[in-house]
VEXDREN-2710 file (C-alpha; in Angstrom, 1 decimal):
% VEXDREN-2710
k/r/px/py/pz
1/MET/5.5/3.1/-17.7
2/ASN/9.6/3.5/-17.4
3/LYS/10.7/0.5/-15.3
4/ASN/14.3/0.5/-16.1
5/TRP/15.0/0.6/-12.2
6/ASP/19.4/0.9/-12.8
7/SER/19.1/4.7/-14.6
8/LEU/16.0/5.3/-12.7
9/GLN/17.9/5.2/-9.3
10/ALA/20.6/8.0/-10.4
11/GLU/17.7/10.2/-12.4
12/LEU/15.1/10.1/-9.3
13/GLN/18.2/11.1/-6.5
14/GLN/19.2/13.2/-8.6
15/ILE/15.7/15.1/-8.5
16/LEU/15.7/14.8/-4.6
17/ASP/18.7/16.5/-4.8
18/GLU/17.9/19.1/-6.8
19/GLU/15.5/19.6/-5.0
20/VAL/17.0/19.9/-1.3
21/ALA/19.3/22.0/-3.3
22/SER/17.0/24.6/-4.2
23/LYS/15.6/24.8/-0.9
24/ASN/12.2/23.4/-2.0
25/GLU/13.1/20.7/0.5
26/CYS/15.2/19.5/3.7
27/ALA/14.9/16.2/3.4
28/CYS/13.1/13.2/2.0
29/GLN/12.8/9.6/1.0
30/LEU/12.0/7.4/-1.6
31/CYS/11.1/3.6/-2.0
32/ILE/9.8/1.7/-4.8
33/ILE/8.9/-2.0/-4.5
34/ASP/8.1/-4.1/-8.2
35/HIS/6.7/-7.5/-7.8
36/GLY/7.8/-7.9/-4.3
37/ASN/11.2/-6.3/-4.6
38/ILE/12.9/-3.6/-3.6
39/VAL/13.9/-1.6/-6.7
40/ILE/14.7/2.3/-5.5
41/ASN/15.1/3.3/-1.9
42/ILE/16.7/6.5/-1.5
43/ALA/17.0/9.7/0.6
44/ALA/18.6/13.2/0.1
45/GLY/18.9/16.3/2.1
46/THR/19.7/16.7/6.4
47/ILE/17.6/16.2/9.5
48/SER/17.5/19.9/10.0
49/ALA/17.9/23.0/8.0
50/ASP/20.6/23.5/10.7
51/SER/22.2/20.1/10.3
52/ALA/25.1/18.5/8.5
53/GLU/23.5/14.6/9.7
54/ARG/22.8/13.3/6.1
55/CYS/19.1/12.2/6.0
56/THR/19.1/8.2/5.1
57/THR/16.5/5.8/4.5
58/SER/16.7/4.6/7.8
59/HIS/15.4/7.7/9.0
60/LEU/11.5/8.2/10.5
61/PHE/9.4/10.8/8.2
62/PRO/5.6/12.0/10.4
63/PHE/3.1/11.3/7.2
64/PHE/0.2/12.0/8.5
65/SER/-3.0/10.4/6.7
66/SER/-1.1/8.4/4.4
67/GLY/-1.3/6.4/7.8
68/LYS/-5.2/5.6/7.6
69/PRO/-5.1/2.8/5.6
70/PHE/-2.9/0.8/7.9
71/LEU/-5.9/1.3/10.7
72/ALA/-8.7/0.3/7.8
73/ALA/-6.6/-2.6/7.1
74/ILE/-7.9/-4.1/10.6
75/ALA/-11.4/-3.0/9.4
76/TRP/-10.6/-5.6/6.1
77/LYS/-9.3/-8.6/7.8
78/PHE/-12.0/-8.5/10.7
79/VAL/-15.3/-8.7/7.8
80/GLU/-12.7/-11.6/6.6
81/ARG/-13.0/-13.0/9.8
82/GLY/-16.7/-12.8/9.5
83/LEU/-16.4/-10.2/12.9
84/ILE/-18.1/-7.6/11.2
85/THR/-19.7/-6.6/7.4
86/PHE/-19.0/-3.4/5.8
87/ASP/-22.8/-3.1/6.6
88/THR/-22.7/-3.6/10.3
89/PRO/-24.1/-0.5/12.5
90/VAL/-21.0/1.1/14.1
91/ALA/-24.0/1.0/17.3
92/LYS/-23.2/-3.1/17.6
93/PHE/-20.3/-2.0/19.5
94/TRP/-20.2/1.3/20.2
95/LYS/-23.1/2.1/22.3
96/GLU/-23.4/5.6/22.8
97/PHE/-24.3/6.0/18.7
98/ASN/-26.9/4.2/18.9
99/THR/-28.9/7.6/18.8
100/PRO/-32.0/8.7/16.3
101/ASP/-28.9/10.7/14.7
102/LYS/-26.0/8.0/15.0
103/ALA/-27.8/4.7/14.9
104/GLY/-27.5/4.5/10.8
105/ILE/-23.7/5.3/10.8
106/THR/-22.1/1.8/9.4
107/ILE/-18.2/0.1/9.2
108/GLU/-18.6/1.2/5.1
109/HIS/-19.3/5.0/6.7
110/LEU/-16.1/5.4/8.3
111/LEU/-14.1/3.7/6.0
112/SER/-15.7/6.0/2.8
113/HIS/-15.8/9.3/5.0
114/ARG/-19.6/9.2/5.5
115/GLY/-20.0/8.9/8.2
116/GLY/-21.1/12.9/8.7
117/LEU/-18.4/13.4/12.1
118/TYR/-15.9/15.2/10.3
119/LEU/-15.0/17.4/12.8
120/LEU/-13.2/17.3/16.1
121/PRO/-15.7/18.3/19.3
122/PRO/-15.4/22.3/19.9
123/GLY/-13.3/23.5/22.5
124/LYS/-9.7/22.4/21.1
125/PRO/-9.9/18.8/22.8
126/ASP/-6.6/17.2/23.9
127/ILE/-6.2/15.3/21.6
128/SER/-3.8/13.1/23.6
129/ASP/-6.9/11.8/25.6
130/TRP/-8.0/8.8/23.8
131/ASP/-11.2/8.3/25.9
132/GLU/-12.3/11.9/25.7
133/VAL/-11.9/12.7/22.7
134/CYS/-13.7/9.2/21.7
135/ARG/-16.4/10.1/24.9
136/GLN/-17.0/14.0/23.1
137/LEU/-17.2/12.6/19.4
138/ALA/-19.9/10.0/20.3
139/ALA/-22.3/12.6/21.9
140/MET/-22.0/15.4/19.0
141/THR/-24.5/15.4/16.0
142/PRO/-23.1/14.7/12.1
143/ARG/-23.3/17.2/10.0
144/ASN/-25.1/14.9/7.4
145/LEU/-27.8/11.8/7.4
146/PRO/-25.1/8.6/7.3
147/GLY/-24.0/7.8/3.7
148/GLU/-25.2/11.1/2.0
149/LYS/-22.5/12.4/1.8
150/CYS/-18.7/12.1/1.6
151/HIS/-16.5/14.5/3.1
152/TYR/-13.3/13.7/4.2
153/HIS/-12.6/12.8/8.2
154/PRO/-9.1/14.3/8.3
155/LEU/-8.5/13.7/12.0
156/THR/-11.9/11.6/13.6
157/PHE/-11.5/9.0/11.4
158/GLY/-9.0/7.9/13.5
159/TRP/-10.7/7.9/16.8
160/LEU/-14.1/7.1/15.1
161/LEU/-12.9/3.9/13.3
162/GLY/-10.1/2.7/15.2
163/HIS/-12.7/2.7/18.7
164/THR/-15.2/0.6/17.1
165/LEU/-12.0/-1.8/16.0
166/GLU/-11.2/-1.9/19.7
167/LEU/-14.6/-2.6/20.9
168/ILE/-15.2/-5.5/18.1
169/ALA/-11.8/-7.0/19.5
170/GLY/-11.5/-6.3/23.4
171/VAL/-8.2/-4.9/22.4
172/PRO/-6.4/-0.9/22.9
173/LEU/-5.6/-0.1/19.5
174/HIS/-2.3/0.2/19.8
175/GLN/-1.6/-3.4/20.2
176/LEU/-3.9/-3.9/17.5
177/MET/-2.3/-2.4/14.9
178/LEU/1.5/-3.9/15.7
179/ASP/-0.4/-7.6/15.8
180/GLU/-2.7/-7.2/12.5
181/VAL/-0.6/-5.4/10.6
182/ILE/2.4/-4.1/12.1
183/THR/4.2/-7.3/13.5
184/PRO/2.4/-9.3/10.3
185/LEU/4.2/-7.3/7.7
186/LYS/7.4/-7.3/9.7
187/LEU/7.2/-3.7/9.8
188/ASN/8.5/-3.1/13.2
189/GLY/11.0/-0.3/13.2
190/LYS/9.9/1.1/10.0
191/ILE/6.5/1.9/10.9
192/TYR/5.1/3.3/14.3
193/PHE/1.6/4.4/15.6
194/GLY/2.9/5.4/18.9
195/ILE/6.3/5.6/18.9
196/ASP/9.1/4.8/21.9
197/SER/11.7/6.5/23.0
198/SER/14.0/3.9/22.2
199/ALA/13.2/5.4/18.0
200/ASP/13.4/9.3/19.0
201/ASN/17.0/10.0/17.4
202/ARG/16.1/8.2/14.3
203/ILE/12.8/11.1/13.8
204/ILE/13.3/13.7/11.4
205/PRO/11.4/16.9/12.4
206/ILE/8.5/18.6/10.4
207/ASP/10.0/22.3/8.7
208/ASP/7.7/24.8/8.4
209/SER/10.3/27.2/7.2
210/LEU/8.5/28.0/4.2
211/ILE/5.7/28.4/5.9
212/PRO/3.8/32.4/6.0
213/VAL/2.1/31.7/9.5
214/LYS/3.7/29.7/11.7
215/PRO/4.3/27.6/14.1
216/ALA/2.1/25.4/11.2
217/TRP/-0.4/22.8/13.0
218/GLU/1.8/19.7/11.5
219/ALA/5.1/21.2/13.3
220/VAL/3.3/22.4/16.6
221/HIS/2.0/18.2/17.2
222/MET/4.0/16.1/15.4
223/ASN/7.0/17.5/16.9
224/CYS/5.4/17.0/20.0
225/ASP/6.7/14.2/21.6
226/LYS/2.9/13.8/23.6
227/ILE/1.7/13.6/20.8
228/ARG/4.1/10.8/19.0
229/ARG/3.5/8.6/22.1
230/CYS/0.2/8.3/21.0
231/CYS/-2.1/5.7/19.0
232/ILE/-3.9/8.1/16.7
233/PRO/-3.7/6.6/13.0
234/SER/-5.7/9.5/11.1
235/PHE/-2.5/11.7/11.5
236/ASN/0.0/10.7/13.7
237/GLY/1.7/8.2/12.1
238/ILE/5.9/7.6/12.2
239/GLY/8.0/5.6/9.4
240/SER/10.4/5.7/6.5
241/ALA/8.9/5.7/2.8
242/GLN/10.4/2.2/2.6
243/GLY/7.9/0.9/5.3
244/ILE/5.2/3.4/3.7
245/ALA/5.9/0.8/0.0
246/GLU/6.2/-2.5/2.2
247/PHE/3.0/-2.3/3.3
248/TYR/1.2/-1.2/0.1
249/SER/3.2/-4.6/-1.5
250/GLN/1.7/-6.8/0.5
251/LEU/-2.1/-6.0/1.1
252/ARG/-3.4/-7.4/-2.1
253/GLY/-2.8/-11.8/-1.1
254/LYS/-1.1/-11.4/2.3
255/LEU/-2.5/-9.2/4.4
256/VAL/-6.0/-9.8/3.1
257/SER/-6.8/-12.0/0.1
258/ASN/-7.4/-10.7/-3.3
259/GLU/-10.9/-10.5/-3.3
260/THR/-10.7/-8.6/-0.5
261/PHE/-8.5/-6.0/-1.5
262/ASP/-10.3/-5.7/-5.3
263/PHE/-13.4/-5.1/-3.5
264/VAL/-12.6/-2.3/-1.1
265/SER/-10.0/-1.0/-3.5
266/GLY/-12.8/-2.0/-6.2
267/LYS/-15.0/1.5/-7.1
268/LEU/-15.9/4.7/-5.4
269/PHE/-18.1/4.5/-2.3
270/ARG/-20.5/7.4/-2.4
271/ASP/-24.7/7.7/-3.0
272/ALA/-25.6/8.6/-6.5
273/ASN/-26.4/11.8/-5.5
274/ASP/-23.6/12.6/-4.2
275/PRO/-21.1/13.3/-7.5
276/VAL/-17.9/13.0/-7.6
277/GLN/-15.8/16.7/-7.6
278/GLU/-12.2/16.2/-9.6
279/HIS/-11.0/19.5/-7.3
280/LEU/-11.6/18.1/-4.3
281/TRP/-10.4/14.7/-2.0
282/THR/-13.2/12.7/-2.5
283/LYS/-12.6/9.8/-4.1
284/PHE/-12.7/7.3/-1.5
285/ALA/-13.4/3.5/-1.8
286/LEU/-13.1/2.0/1.6
287/GLY/-10.2/3.2/3.8
288/VAL/-8.1/4.0/0.5
289/VAL/-8.5/7.2/-1.9
290/LEU/-8.4/6.4/-5.9
291/PRO/-7.0/9.4/-7.5
292/GLY/-6.1/8.3/-10.8
293/PRO/-7.7/9.4/-14.3
294/VAL/-11.4/9.3/-14.8
295/GLU/-10.7/6.6/-17.0
296/ASN/-9.2/4.7/-14.4
297/ARG/-9.8/5.6/-11.2
298/ARG/-7.8/2.7/-9.9
299/LEU/-4.5/3.4/-11.5
300/PHE/-3.5/3.9/-7.6
301/VAL/-4.8/2.6/-4.6
302/GLY/-3.6/4.8/-1.6
303/HIS/-3.0/7.8/0.3
304/GLY/-1.2/11.2/0.4
305/GLY/-0.8/13.0/3.7
306/ALA/0.2/16.3/4.9
307/VAL/3.9/17.8/4.6
308/GLY/3.5/15.9/0.6
309/SER/3.6/12.3/2.1
310/GLU/2.0/9.9/0.2
311/GLY/1.7/5.7/-0.3
312/PHE/0.3/3.7/-3.0
313/TYR/0.1/0.6/-4.9
314/MET/-0.5/0.3/-8.6
315/PRO/-2.5/-3.4/-9.1
316/SER/-1.9/-3.5/-12.8
317/GLU/1.7/-2.9/-12.6
318/ASP/2.2/-5.2/-9.1
319/ILE/4.2/-1.7/-7.7
320/ALA/4.2/-0.1/-4.9
321/LEU/5.7/3.0/-3.7
322/GLY/6.4/5.3/-0.7
323/PHE/7.3/8.8/0.0
324/VAL/7.8/10.9/2.8
325/LYS/9.4/14.5/3.3
326/ASN/9.8/16.8/6.2
327/ARG/9.4/20.3/4.8
328/LEU/5.9/22.1/4.8
329/SER/5.2/24.1/1.1
330/PRO/2.6/26.9/0.7
331/ARG/1.4/25.3/-2.5
332/HIS/0.2/21.9/-0.7
333/PRO/-0.9/20.1/-2.0
334/ASP/0.9/20.4/-5.2
335/HIS/4.4/18.9/-4.4
336/PRO/6.9/19.6/-7.4
337/ILE/8.7/17.3/-6.7
338/ARG/6.2/14.6/-6.1
339/ASP/5.4/15.9/-10.2
340/ARG/9.3/15.4/-10.9
341/ILE/9.3/11.5/-9.5
342/SER/5.8/10.7/-11.4
343/ARG/7.2/12.1/-15.2
344/ALA/10.3/10.2/-14.7
345/LEU/8.1/7.2/-13.5
346/GLY/6.1/7.5/-16.4
347/ILE/2.9/7.8/-14.1
348/PRO/0.2/10.4/-13.9
349/THR/0.3/12.9/-11.1
350/ARG/-2.0/12.7/-8.1
351/PHE/-4.2/15.2/-6.9
352/TRP/-3.7/14.4/-2.9
END
């Protein structure tokens, strides 16, 4: 891996600037932390296509599914405290899960996307109504037996794991996120799950100008104040690349023990009869994705998100990276800007 940060600073800035100049991107940020020290923290572009205001490293971006590990980390902490184990049935705390079809769903199944409840309730539910979505999900029938199949839960992950955790703690999820993750890691003002009005002027909106069919789901929801105010960590996190990188750089040995982190990120958690399909996004450990090459899946521990955001930790290098951008690409999940960054760093590209 190329760690010549002095020369990389200029090279990476040039990559971001060129992608903006080509109109592939509108605004973006990149932050890299090496052994706890910020070595790259750069931004490029403008806050919108018709604005002259420059994007800076203090602006905030919706980062979608890249926020899922922030929620998963609370479950890891609860396991360390002995409140649960990864084998604990969800039904122990969420009584509506005590039915023949759902009683076998465990914390591990939720974290590894094997609970079978990957679809939103039918009828276009109001996803800003936390309690109602939880109620409807608890009434649904899983699409497969607990643990049988890994199928990404892009949205429902937030309600399923989030409500389980708040039932365990007896504390609303928004407060749990603050108390267990944001405040201990000093991410206040850098990461939000339910943003307050004081930070509204720092948010860079989602740009769907390159998408053939508009408006895009990502723009409709994350340019909406009502959704931004909610706490739905499966998709509505808002923050900076620096905040994402700082989260990953402080996981192992600080937020949780080395042993816990190594366990939850140590392998793919899936049924032996459910083989990995390399071209699909199903490479889940417990709350994180392992998108590295077959011979070293744990090269990266992290999560990608819609629009092209990503955050990851490289255990072998003690390096964390956060990247955010706001312009949707019709080629998603193929993002040339991320591939160019990877080539400059001398690391494999990732599919997520």
